[in-house]
N, C-alpha and C positions, 0 to 999 in steps of 0.2 A: 234272677233276677230282684228280689230285695237285696243282692248281695250287692250285687254292683250298683246301687242305687244307695247302698251304704257305704260303702270303699268311695263312691264319688260325694256324698258328703263327707268324709271323712279325710280326705284330701284338701275339697274349699276349706274346707276348717284346717289344714297345719298346712296350708302355702304359705299364706299371708306371715306365717308365726316364724315360718322359712325364711320369707325374704326383708326382713326386718332390717334393720342396718345394728350392728353390733356395740356401735358405742352411742350414746346420745350428745346433744352439740351444747355447751352452753349457750345461755342468752350473750349475745351483744352487746356489749355493756352503751348509754345512750354519750353522745356525746353533741354538743356545739358547732358549728361551724358557722364563723362570721366572714364574710366575701374569700368565703376559701381555707379557713386559715380556723385553725378546729383553736376554742376559747375553753379557756382554762379560765377555775372559778373557787371560791372558795367554799359552798354547797355544790357538791354534783349532782344532776337530774338525778331522778328520782319515778319508777315507775308504782305510781301507788295506786290498787280495784283498776286497772287496766287507764289507767290514765297517766300523761308523761308531765310532771310537776319539772317548769323547768325556775331557775336565778333569772328574775324579771332585770334584775338591775343590775346585773351585769349583762345583762347581756343591750342592756339601751345603753352603759357605759363606753362601749366596744363599741357600738354606733355611734359613738360621740352625740345622745342624746342627753336631755337634761330632765333625774328621776326627781318622787315624790312622793313623799307616802303622808296619808291623813290618816290618823289611829283611829278618828273617834268614826269615818265613816271606810273604815281599812279599803282603801283603794290606794291604787302605786299607780302615779301621772309617768306618759314618759313622753316629752314631748322634743321633737325637732327641727326644724325648722315650721313651715306651715300646718305639720303632720301632728294630732297625740294621740295616743297612743293609751284607752285607762283601763285596766280590771281591777275587777273588784274581788276580795276574798273569798273563796264558797265559790263562783258563779261560772258558771259556762261558758262563755263569752267574751270576748274583747272587745270594746267600743274605740271603733277607730273614726276620729272625728278629723278632715283633711279642711284648708282652706284657698280658695282659687283668689 
């Protein structure tokens, strides 16, 4: 009986190793699409510590929004029509302001 349990345990350990895929897949490149068209930027998007960093100026300009950078507050502001998007360096959140 002990041999059967040992054999069963060995099979349970070996089967997952055999069924693993033979090749590892590379991570897909991060792309930015605006209105269904891939946006080409000077600075590519990057994954840093599990967060995706995007070039906001390129995105705002592709959306025909005006872009302002305030070096004192380290804040980028994108304005288009009645919508304002504010992002501050090293912050997790965007501030979205809409006027009606």
